[in-house]
Biopython code that builds the backbone (N, CA, C, O; Angstrom):
import numpy as np
from Bio.PDB.StructureBuilder import StructureBuilder

atoms = [
    (1, "MET", "N", (-1.051, -8.131, -12.616)),
    (1, "MET", "CA", (-0.959, -7.269, -13.777)),
    (1, "MET", "C", (-0.604, -5.856, -13.319)),
    (1, "MET", "O", (-1.316, -5.279, -12.497)),
    (2, "PRO", "N", (0.484, -5.295, -13.836)),
    (2, "PRO", "CA", (0.881, -3.949, -13.419)),
    (2, "PRO", "C", (-0.135, -2.896, -13.865)),
    (2, "PRO", "O", (-0.809, -3.049, -14.884)),
    (3, "ILE", "N", (-0.224, -1.841, -13.086)),
    (3, "ILE", "CA", (-1.162, -0.776, -13.424)),
    (3, "ILE", "C", (-0.484, 0.224, -14.354)),
    (3, "ILE", "O", (0.731, 0.414, -14.303)),
    (4, "THR", "N", (-1.285, 0.858, -15.201)),
    (4, "THR", "CA", (-0.762, 1.840, -16.143)),
    (4, "THR", "C", (-0.585, 3.182, -15.439)),
    (4, "THR", "O", (-1.038, 3.366, -14.310)),
    (5, "GLU", "N", (0.070, 4.103, -16.109)),
    (5, "GLU", "CA", (0.285, 5.433, -15.541)),
    (5, "GLU", "C", (-1.039, 6.166, -15.339)),
    (5, "GLU", "O", (-1.200, 6.895, -14.361)),
    (6, "LYS", "N", (-1.972, 5.980, -16.245)),
    (6, "LYS", "CA", (-3.294, 6.599, -16.114)),
    (6, "LYS", "C", (-4.014, 6.053, -14.880)),
    (6, "LYS", "O", (-4.634, 6.808, -14.131)),
    (7, "GLN", "N", (-3.927, 4.745, -14.678)),
    (7, "GLN", "CA", (-4.545, 4.127, -13.510)),
    (7, "GLN", "C", (-3.854, 4.588, -12.227)),
    (7, "GLN", "O", (-4.508, 4.808, -11.208)),
    (8, "ARG", "N", (-2.527, 4.732, -12.283)),
    (8, "ARG", "CA", (-1.762, 5.198, -11.129)),
    (8, "ARG", "C", (-2.199, 6.609, -10.723)),
    (8, "ARG", "O", (-2.366, 6.887, -9.536)),
    (9, "ARG", "N", (-2.385, 7.498, -11.700)),
    (9, "ARG", "CA", (-2.855, 8.864, -11.411)),
    (9, "ARG", "C", (-4.232, 8.835, -10.771)),
    (9, "ARG", "O", (-4.506, 9.586, -9.835)),
    (10, "HIS", "N", (-5.100, 7.964, -11.280)),
    (10, "HIS", "CA", (-6.449, 7.832, -10.725)),
    (10, "HIS", "C", (-6.389, 7.367, -9.270)),
    (10, "HIS", "O", (-7.094, 7.903, -8.414)),
    (11, "LEU", "N", (-5.551, 6.376, -8.995)),
    (11, "LEU", "CA", (-5.424, 5.862, -7.634)),
    (11, "LEU", "C", (-4.811, 6.901, -6.697)),
    (11, "LEU", "O", (-5.206, 6.996, -5.535)),
    (12, "LYS", "N", (-3.851, 7.678, -7.194)),
    (12, "LYS", "CA", (-3.262, 8.747, -6.380)),
    (12, "LYS", "C", (-4.315, 9.761, -5.972)),
    (12, "LYS", "O", (-4.341, 10.209, -4.826)),
    (13, "SER", "N", (-5.180, 10.122, -6.904)),
    (13, "SER", "CA", (-6.223, 11.102, -6.587)),
    (13, "SER", "C", (-7.213, 10.528, -5.575)),
    (13, "SER", "O", (-7.717, 11.260, -4.723)),
    (14, "MET", "N", (-7.494, 9.236, -5.658)),
    (14, "MET", "CA", (-8.398, 8.604, -4.694)),
    (14, "MET", "C", (-7.750, 8.494, -3.310)),
    (14, "MET", "O", (-8.435, 8.591, -2.291)),
    (15, "ALA", "N", (-6.439, 8.295, -3.279)),
    (15, "ALA", "CA", (-5.738, 8.091, -2.009)),
    (15, "ALA", "C", (-5.436, 9.396, -1.287)),
    (15, "ALA", "O", (-5.062, 9.384, -0.114)),
    (16, "HIS", "N", (-5.594, 10.509, -1.970)),
    (16, "HIS", "CA", (-5.209, 11.799, -1.395)),
    (16, "HIS", "C", (-5.861, 12.049, -0.038)),
    (16, "HIS", "O", (-5.189, 12.508, 0.885)),
    (17, "HIS", "N", (-7.125, 11.763, 0.101)),
    (17, "HIS", "CA", (-7.849, 12.066, 1.335)),
    (17, "HIS", "C", (-7.765, 10.958, 2.385)),
    (17, "HIS", "O", (-8.259, 11.133, 3.499)),
    (18, "LEU", "N", (-7.153, 9.829, 2.053)),
    (18, "LEU", "CA", (-7.080, 8.702, 2.987)),
    (18, "LEU", "C", (-6.070, 8.957, 4.104)),
    (18, "LEU", "O", (-5.077, 9.660, 3.911)),
    (19, "ASN", "N", (-6.334, 8.386, 5.252)),
    (19, "ASN", "CA", (-5.383, 8.391, 6.357)),
    (19, "ASN", "C", (-4.697, 7.032, 6.404)),
    (19, "ASN", "O", (-5.280, 6.034, 5.978)),
    (20, "PRO", "N", (-3.458, 6.974, 6.918)),
    (20, "PRO", "CA", (-2.790, 5.675, 7.033)),
    (20, "PRO", "C", (-3.574, 4.739, 7.946)),
    (20, "PRO", "O", (-3.965, 5.123, 9.048)),
    (21, "VAL", "N", (-3.801, 3.520, 7.489)),
    (21, "VAL", "CA", (-4.554, 2.541, 8.275)),
    (21, "VAL", "C", (-3.646, 1.463, 8.863)),
    (21, "VAL", "O", (-4.047, 0.744, 9.778)),
    (22, "VAL", "N", (-2.435, 1.349, 8.344)),
    (22, "VAL", "CA", (-1.447, 0.426, 8.896)),
    (22, "VAL", "C", (-0.209, 1.250, 9.219)),
    (22, "VAL", "O", (0.253, 2.045, 8.400)),
    (23, "ILE", "N", (0.323, 1.050, 10.423)),
    (23, "ILE", "CA", (1.510, 1.793, 10.840)),
    (23, "ILE", "C", (2.588, 0.794, 11.228)),
    (23, "ILE", "O", (2.382, -0.068, 12.083)),
    (24, "VAL", "N", (3.746, 0.925, 10.580)),
    (24, "VAL", "CA", (4.892, 0.073, 10.882)),
    (24, "VAL", "C", (5.777, 0.859, 11.837)),
    (24, "VAL", "O", (6.246, 1.947, 11.501)),
    (25, "GLY", "N", (6.009, 0.306, 13.036)),
    (25, "GLY", "CA", (6.778, 1.004, 14.053)),
    (25, "GLY", "C", (8.251, 0.706, 13.985)),
    (25, "GLY", "O", (8.757, 0.182, 12.993)),
    (26, "GLN", "N", (8.933, 1.050, 15.061)),
    (26, "GLN", "CA", (10.382, 0.915, 15.120)),
    (26, "GLN", "C", (10.853, -0.536, 15.121)),
    (26, "GLN", "O", (12.025, -0.804, 14.860)),
    (27, "HIS", "N", (9.949, -1.476, 15.414)),
    (27, "HIS", "CA", (10.330, -2.885, 15.436)),
    (27, "HIS", "C", (10.262, -3.524, 14.055)),
    (27, "HIS", "O", (10.556, -4.710, 13.906)),
    (28, "GLY", "N", (9.883, -2.758, 13.059)),
    (28, "GLY", "CA", (9.898, -3.244, 11.687)),
    (28, "GLY", "C", (8.688, -4.080, 11.321)),
    (28, "GLY", "O", (7.648, -4.034, 11.979)),
    (29, "LEU", "N", (8.853, -4.846, 10.252)),
    (29, "LEU", "CA", (7.759, -5.659, 9.727)),
    (29, "LEU", "C", (7.700, -6.999, 10.442)),
    (29, "LEU", "O", (8.610, -7.818, 10.321)),
    (30, "SER", "N", (6.643, -7.210, 11.172)),
    (30, "SER", "CA", (6.422, -8.510, 11.793)),
    (30, "SER", "C", (5.366, -9.246, 10.970)),
    (30, "SER", "O", (4.730, -8.673, 10.086)),
    (31, "GLU", "N", (5.202, -10.501, 11.278)),
    (31, "GLU", "CA", (4.203, -11.298, 10.563)),
    (31, "GLU", "C", (2.802, -10.746, 10.797)),
    (31, "GLU", "O", (1.961, -10.778, 9.899)),
    (32, "SER", "N", (2.550, -10.238, 12.003)),
    (32, "SER", "CA", (1.222, -9.688, 12.304)),
    (32, "SER", "C", (0.948, -8.410, 11.509)),
    (32, "SER", "O", (-0.192, -8.164, 11.115)),
    (33, "VAL", "N", (1.973, -7.602, 11.269)),
    (33, "VAL", "CA", (1.797, -6.390, 10.458)),
    (33, "VAL", "C", (1.465, -6.772, 9.020)),
    (33, "VAL", "O", (0.603, -6.153, 8.397)),
    (34, "ILE", "N", (2.138, -7.781, 8.493)),
    (34, "ILE", "CA", (1.860, -8.243, 7.128)),
    (34, "ILE", "C", (0.440, -8.794, 7.033)),
    (34, "ILE", "O", (-0.274, -8.501, 6.073)),
    (35, "LYS", "N", (0.023, -9.592, 8.025)),
    (35, "LYS", "CA", (-1.337, -10.149, 8.013)),
    (35, "LYS", "C", (-2.378, -9.041, 8.068)),
    (35, "LYS", "O", (-3.377, -9.087, 7.350)),
    (36, "GLU", "N", (-2.147, -8.048, 8.916)),
    (36, "GLU", "CA", (-3.083, -6.925, 9.028)),
    (36, "GLU", "C", (-3.144, -6.137, 7.719)),
    (36, "GLU", "O", (-4.214, -5.685, 7.312)),
    (37, "THR", "N", (-2.000, -5.976, 7.066)),
    (37, "THR", "CA", (-1.958, -5.272, 5.786)),
    (37, "THR", "C", (-2.752, -6.032, 4.731)),
    (37, "THR", "O", (-3.496, -5.426, 3.960)),
    (38, "VAL", "N", (-2.601, -7.350, 4.691)),
    (38, "VAL", "CA", (-3.340, -8.173, 3.723)),
    (38, "VAL", "C", (-4.841, -8.067, 3.970)),
    (38, "VAL", "O", (-5.613, -7.886, 3.028)),
    (39, "LEU", "N", (-5.257, -8.179, 5.226)),
    (39, "LEU", "CA", (-6.686, -8.073, 5.553)),
    (39, "LEU", "C", (-7.246, -6.705, 5.174)),
    (39, "LEU", "O", (-8.351, -6.606, 4.641)),
    (40, "THR", "N", (-6.491, -5.666, 5.448)),
    (40, "THR", "CA", (-6.940, -4.313, 5.120)),
    (40, "THR", "C", (-7.017, -4.114, 3.614)),
    (40, "THR", "O", (-7.947, -3.476, 3.121)),
    (41, "LEU", "N", (-6.048, -4.653, 2.877)),
    (41, "LEU", "CA", (-6.082, -4.554, 1.415)),
    (41, "LEU", "C", (-7.269, -5.310, 0.834)),
    (41, "LEU", "O", (-7.894, -4.844, -0.119)),
    (42, "GLU", "N", (-7.582, -6.466, 1.395)),
    (42, "GLU", "CA", (-8.734, -7.234, 0.907)),
    (42, "GLU", "C", (-10.032, -6.471, 1.124)),
    (42, "GLU", "O", (-10.958, -6.569, 0.318)),
    (43, "THR", "N", (-10.098, -5.717, 2.202)),
    (43, "THR", "CA", (-11.305, -4.961, 2.523)),
    (43, "THR", "C", (-11.402, -3.666, 1.729)),
    (43, "THR", "O", (-12.449, -3.362, 1.157)),
    (44, "HIS", "N", (-10.301, -2.894, 1.693)),
    (44, "HIS", "CA", (-10.346, -1.538, 1.133)),
    (44, "HIS", "C", (-9.734, -1.400, -0.262)),
    (44, "HIS", "O", (-10.047, -0.443, -0.969)),
    (45, "GLU", "N", (-8.890, -2.310, -0.663)),
    (45, "GLU", "CA", (-8.180, -2.303, -1.956)),
    (45, "GLU", "C", (-7.110, -1.221, -2.055)),
    (45, "GLU", "O", (-6.033, -1.482, -2.592)),
    (46, "LEU", "N", (-7.370, -0.032, -1.562)),
    (46, "LEU", "CA", (-6.420, 1.080, -1.640)),
    (46, "LEU", "C", (-6.158, 1.572, -0.225)),
    (46, "LEU", "O", (-7.076, 2.027, 0.458)),
    (47, "ILE", "N", (-4.898, 1.481, 0.221)),
    (47, "ILE", "CA", (-4.584, 1.879, 1.592)),
    (47, "ILE", "C", (-3.294, 2.690, 1.646)),
    (47, "ILE", "O", (-2.458, 2.634, 0.743)),
    (48, "LYS", "N", (-3.163, 3.442, 2.730)),
    (48, "LYS", "CA", (-1.916, 4.122, 3.038)),
    (48, "LYS", "C", (-1.267, 3.407, 4.211)),
    (48, "LYS", "O", (-1.938, 2.992, 5.156)),
    (49, "VAL", "N", (0.059, 3.273, 4.133)),
    (49, "VAL", "CA", (0.837, 2.652, 5.198)),
    (49, "VAL", "C", (1.897, 3.653, 5.639)),
    (49, "VAL", "O", (2.649, 4.169, 4.812)),
    (50, "ARG", "N", (1.957, 3.928, 6.939)),
    (50, "ARG", "CA", (2.982, 4.820, 7.486)),
    (50, "ARG", "C", (4.108, 3.967, 8.051)),
    (50, "ARG", "O", (3.873, 3.024, 8.807)),
    (51, "ILE", "N", (5.341, 4.317, 7.670)),
    (51, "ILE", "CA", (6.513, 3.595, 8.153)),
    (51, "ILE", "C", (7.332, 4.560, 8.998)),
    (51, "ILE", "O", (7.956, 5.483, 8.474)),
    (52, "ASN", "N", (7.327, 4.340, 10.311)),
    (52, "ASN", "CA", (7.967, 5.257, 11.247)),
    (52, "ASN", "C", (9.388, 4.866, 11.609)),
    (52, "ASN", "O", (9.993, 5.511, 12.465)),
    (53, "ALA", "N", (9.929, 3.861, 11.003)),
    (53, "ALA", "CA", (11.232, 3.355, 11.413)),
    (53, "ALA", "C", (12.285, 3.594, 10.342)),
    (53, "ALA", "O", (12.004, 3.569, 9.144)),
    (54, "GLY", "N", (13.507, 3.827, 10.812)),
    (54, "GLY", "CA", (14.658, 3.808, 9.930)),
    (54, "GLY", "C", (14.863, 5.017, 9.044)),
    (54, "GLY", "O", (14.090, 5.975, 9.049)),
    (55, "ASP", "N", (15.944, 4.928, 8.278)),
    (55, "ASP", "CA", (16.263, 5.973, 7.315)),
    (55, "ASP", "C", (15.587, 5.665, 5.978)),
    (55, "ASP", "O", (14.810, 4.715, 5.875)),
    (56, "ARG", "N", (15.878, 6.453, 4.981)),
    (56, "ARG", "CA", (15.220, 6.317, 3.682)),
    (56, "ARG", "C", (15.461, 4.944, 3.059)),
    (56, "ARG", "O", (14.538, 4.332, 2.520)),
    (57, "HIS", "N", (16.690, 4.466, 3.131)),
    (57, "HIS", "CA", (17.023, 3.165, 2.537)),
    (57, "HIS", "C", (16.246, 2.040, 3.225)),
    (57, "HIS", "O", (15.720, 1.148, 2.559)),
    (58, "GLU", "N", (16.177, 2.086, 4.545)),
    (58, "GLU", "CA", (15.447, 1.063, 5.301)),
    (58, "GLU", "C", (13.950, 1.112, 4.994)),
    (58, "GLU", "O", (13.307, 0.069, 4.872)),
    (59, "ARG", "N", (13.396, 2.321, 4.870)),
    (59, "ARG", "CA", (11.977, 2.462, 4.517)),
    (59, "ARG", "C", (11.708, 1.890, 3.138)),
    (59, "ARG", "O", (10.703, 1.209, 2.934)),
    (60, "THR", "N", (12.593, 2.158, 2.193)),
    (60, "THR", "CA", (12.431, 1.634, 0.835)),
    (60, "THR", "C", (12.431, 0.110, 0.838)),
    (60, "THR", "O", (11.640, -0.513, 0.129)),
    (61, "GLU", "N", (13.308, -0.488, 1.627)),
    (61, "GLU", "CA", (13.339, -1.949, 1.730)),
    (61, "GLU", "C", (12.048, -2.490, 2.324)),
    (61, "GLU", "O", (11.531, -3.509, 1.865)),
    (62, "MET", "N", (11.519, -1.808, 3.353)),
    (62, "MET", "CA", (10.266, -2.248, 3.974)),
    (62, "MET", "C", (9.103, -2.133, 2.997)),
    (62, "MET", "O", (8.244, -3.013, 2.944)),
    (63, "ILE", "N", (9.072, -1.057, 2.231)),
    (63, "ILE", "CA", (8.003, -0.861, 1.248)),
    (63, "ILE", "C", (8.055, -1.960, 0.194)),
    (63, "ILE", "O", (7.020, -2.505, -0.189)),
    (64, "THR", "N", (9.249, -2.283, -0.270)),
    (64, "THR", "CA", (9.411, -3.356, -1.249)),
    (64, "THR", "C", (8.978, -4.697, -0.665)),
    (64, "THR", "O", (8.332, -5.497, -1.342)),
    (65, "GLU", "N", (9.334, -4.935, 0.589)),
    (65, "GLU", "CA", (8.949, -6.195, 1.235)),
    (65, "GLU", "C", (7.435, -6.292, 1.414)),
    (65, "GLU", "O", (6.856, -7.360, 1.212)),
    (66, "ILE", "N", (6.793, -5.190, 1.789)),
    (66, "ILE", "CA", (5.330, -5.188, 1.915)),
    (66, "ILE", "C", (4.696, -5.519, 0.573)),
    (66, "ILE", "O", (3.788, -6.347, 0.494)),
    (67, "SER", "N", (5.176, -4.873, -0.477)),
    (67, "SER", "CA", (4.633, -5.101, -1.812)),
    (67, "SER", "C", (4.821, -6.556, -2.244)),
    (67, "SER", "O", (3.905, -7.167, -2.793)),
    (68, "ASP", "N", (6.001, -7.105, -1.996)),
    (68, "ASP", "CA", (6.290, -8.485, -2.393)),
    (68, "ASP", "C", (5.465, -9.495, -1.600)),
    (68, "ASP", "O", (4.923, -10.442, -2.170)),
    (69, "ARG", "N", (5.372, -9.296, -0.302)),
    (69, "ARG", "CA", (4.700, -10.284, 0.555)),
    (69, "ARG", "C", (3.182, -10.211, 0.481)),
    (69, "ARG", "O", (2.506, -11.202, 0.759)),
    (70, "THR", "N", (2.635, -9.059, 0.111)),
    (70, "THR", "CA", (1.175, -8.938, 0.017)),
    (70, "THR", "C", (0.671, -9.084, -1.410)),
    (70, "THR", "O", (-0.512, -9.353, -1.622)),
    (71, "GLY", "N", (1.550, -8.912, -2.389)),
    (71, "GLY", "CA", (1.129, -8.952, -3.783)),
    (71, "GLY", "C", (0.512, -7.642, -4.244)),
    (71, "GLY", "O", (-0.058, -7.570, -5.333)),
    (72, "ALA", "N", (0.622, -6.610, -3.424)),
    (72, "ALA", "CA", (0.026, -5.313, -3.745)),
    (72, "ALA", "C", (0.935, -4.497, -4.653)),
    (72, "ALA", "O", (2.153, -4.674, -4.669)),
    (73, "GLU", "N", (0.323, -3.615, -5.395)),
    (73, "GLU", "CA", (1.033, -2.707, -6.296)),
    (73, "GLU", "C", (1.332, -1.415, -5.540)),
    (73, "GLU", "O", (0.433, -0.821, -4.943)),
    (74, "LEU", "N", (2.589, -0.981, -5.564)),
    (74, "LEU", "CA", (2.951, 0.297, -4.956)),
    (74, "LEU", "C", (2.490, 1.412, -5.882)),
    (74, "LEU", "O", (2.904, 1.478, -7.039)),
    (75, "VAL", "N", (1.635, 2.284, -5.370)),
    (75, "VAL", "CA", (1.100, 3.384, -6.167)),
    (75, "VAL", "C", (1.978, 4.611, -6.027)),
    (75, "VAL", "O", (2.298, 5.271, -7.015)),
    (76, "GLN", "N", (2.371, 4.920, -4.785)),
    (76, "GLN", "CA", (3.069, 6.174, -4.533)),
    (76, "GLN", "C", (3.767, 6.108, -3.179)),
    (76, "GLN", "O", (3.304, 5.435, -2.258)),
    (77, "THR", "N", (4.892, 6.820, -3.074)),
    (77, "THR", "CA", (5.578, 6.984, -1.800)),
    (77, "THR", "C", (5.857, 8.462, -1.600)),
    (77, "THR", "O", (6.427, 9.125, -2.465)),
    (78, "ILE", "N", (5.444, 8.968, -0.440)),
    (78, "ILE", "CA", (5.744, 10.351, -0.079)),
    (78, "ILE", "C", (6.257, 10.334, 1.355)),
    (78, "ILE", "O", (5.494, 10.088, 2.290)),
    (79, "GLY", "N", (7.550, 10.597, 1.526)),
    (79, "GLY", "CA", (8.137, 10.607, 2.861)),
    (79, "GLY", "C", (7.995, 9.267, 3.552)),
    (79, "GLY", "O", (8.513, 8.256, 3.079)),
    (80, "HIS", "N", (7.289, 9.262, 4.674)),
    (80, "HIS", "CA", (7.111, 8.051, 5.475)),
    (80, "HIS", "C", (5.840, 7.288, 5.115)),
    (80, "HIS", "O", (5.524, 6.288, 5.760)),
    (81, "VAL", "N", (5.112, 7.734, 4.108)),
    (81, "VAL", "CA", (3.819, 7.134, 3.766)),
    (81, "VAL", "C", (3.882, 6.512, 2.372)),
    (81, "VAL", "O", (4.371, 7.123, 1.421)),
    (82, "ALA", "N", (3.372, 5.274, 2.276)),
    (82, "ALA", "CA", (3.289, 4.581, 0.990)),
    (82, "ALA", "C", (1.835, 4.214, 0.725)),
    (82, "ALA", "O", (1.084, 3.894, 1.647)),
    (83, "VAL", "N", (1.450, 4.265, -0.546)),
    (83, "VAL", "CA", (0.089, 3.916, -0.952)),
    (83, "VAL", "C", (0.160, 2.614, -1.742)),
    (83, "VAL", "O", (0.944, 2.486, -2.683)),
    (84, "PHE", "N", (-0.677, 1.641, -1.344)),
    (84, "PHE", "CA", (-0.713, 0.340, -1.999)),
    (84, "PHE", "C", (-2.105, 0.062, -2.541)),
    (84, "PHE", "O", (-3.111, 0.495, -1.979)),
    (85, "TYR", "N", (-2.137, -0.683, -3.665)),
    (85, "TYR", "CA", (-3.405, -1.084, -4.276)),
    (85, "TYR", "C", (-3.363, -2.577, -4.554)),
    (85, "TYR", "O", (-2.394, -3.094, -5.111)),
    (86, "LEU", "N", (-4.428, -3.262, -4.158)),
    (86, "LEU", "CA", (-4.585, -4.681, -4.471)),
    (86, "LEU", "C", (-6.044, -4.914, -4.818)),
    (86, "LEU", "O", (-6.925, -4.769, -3.970)),
    (87, "ARG", "N", (-6.295, -5.274, -6.067)),
    (87, "ARG", "CA", (-7.671, -5.485, -6.531)),
    (87, "ARG", "C", (-8.265, -6.710, -5.856)),
    (87, "ARG", "O", (-7.629, -7.761, -5.782)),
    (88, "ASN", "N", (-9.474, -6.567, -5.372)),
    (88, "ASN", "CA", (-10.198, -7.687, -4.780)),
    (88, "ASN", "C", (-10.840, -8.469, -5.926)),
    (88, "ASN", "O", (-11.750, -7.957, -6.579)),
    (89, "PRO", "N", (-10.385, -9.711, -6.187)),
    (89, "PRO", "CA", (-10.899, -10.451, -7.341)),
    (89, "PRO", "C", (-12.371, -10.851, -7.207)),
    (89, "PRO", "O", (-13.065, -10.995, -8.213)),
    (90, "GLU", "N", (-12.848, -11.029, -5.973)),
    (90, "GLU", "CA", (-14.226, -11.466, -5.775)),
    (90, "GLU", "C", (-15.220, -10.313, -5.847)),
    (90, "GLU", "O", (-16.304, -10.450, -6.415)),
    (91, "LYS", "N", (-14.844, -9.179, -5.269)),
    (91, "LYS", "CA", (-15.764, -8.049, -5.207)),
    (91, "LYS", "C", (-14.986, -6.742, -5.374)),
    (91, "LYS", "O", (-14.756, -6.037, -4.391)),
    (92, "PRO", "N", (-14.577, -6.406, -6.606)),
    (92, "PRO", "CA", (-13.799, -5.185, -6.793)),
    (92, "PRO", "C", (-14.634, -3.944, -6.472)),
    (92, "PRO", "O", (-15.763, -3.797, -6.940)),
    (93, "GLY", "N", (-14.054, -3.064, -5.670)),
    (93, "GLY", "CA", (-14.761, -1.849, -5.281)),
    (93, "GLY", "C", (-14.272, -0.627, -6.026)),
    (93, "GLY", "O", (-14.978, 0.379, -6.098)),
    (94, "ILE", "N", (-13.074, -0.699, -6.581)),
    (94, "ILE", "CA", (-12.498, 0.434, -7.304)),
    (94, "ILE", "C", (-12.479, 0.098, -8.782)),
    (94, "ILE", "O", (-11.970, -0.943, -9.196)),
    (95, "ARG", "N", (-13.036, 0.986, -9.556)),
    (95, "ARG", "CA", (-13.064, 0.805, -11.006)),
    (95, "ARG", "C", (-11.959, 1.656, -11.616)),
    (95, "ARG", "O", (-11.987, 2.884, -11.526)),
    (96, "LEU", "N", (-10.988, 0.997, -12.238)),
    (96, "LEU", "CA", (-9.850, 1.701, -12.822)),
    (96, "LEU", "C", (-10.135, 2.094, -14.264)),
    (96, "LEU", "O", (-10.806, 1.357, -14.988)),
    (97, "PRO", "N", (-9.623, 3.264, -14.692)),
    (97, "PRO", "CA", (-9.772, 3.636, -16.101)),
    (97, "PRO", "C", (-8.943, 2.711, -16.988)),
    (97, "PRO", "O", (-7.944, 2.140, -16.549)),
    (98, "VAL", "N", (-9.365, 2.574, -18.224)),
    (98, "VAL", "CA", (-8.680, 1.661, -19.148)),
    (98, "VAL", "C", (-7.513, 2.294, -19.793)),
    (98, "VAL", "O", (-6.831, 1.658, -20.597)),
]
sb = StructureBuilder()
sb.init_structure("model")
sb.init_model(0)
sb.init_chain("A")
sb.init_seg("    ")
for serial, (resi, resn, name, xyz) in enumerate(atoms, 1):
    if name == "N":
        sb.init_residue(resn, " ", resi, " ")
    sb.init_atom(name, np.array(xyz, "f"), 0.0, 1.0, " ", f" {name:<3s}", serial, name[0])
structure = sb.get_structure()
């Protein structure tokens, strides 16, 4: 279920103080990076991912691929950093506004 603009603003404010917990290097997206991203999303629900490789177009493709392969919602992109949200169905830790 896509998040609303109000929910997106709420998640942006929560993500402001976070540091990137997953870093994609010059070798791009490997299966291990995707697995680590999924595990981190299951634990934290809201994460920042730093993408250190490529130009803007390549970064955009990687961000889209991360979102597609993990099922996470892209909240925000600023430069080399993207913020993703994936609600934990068993134990949600973030309460979104309606």
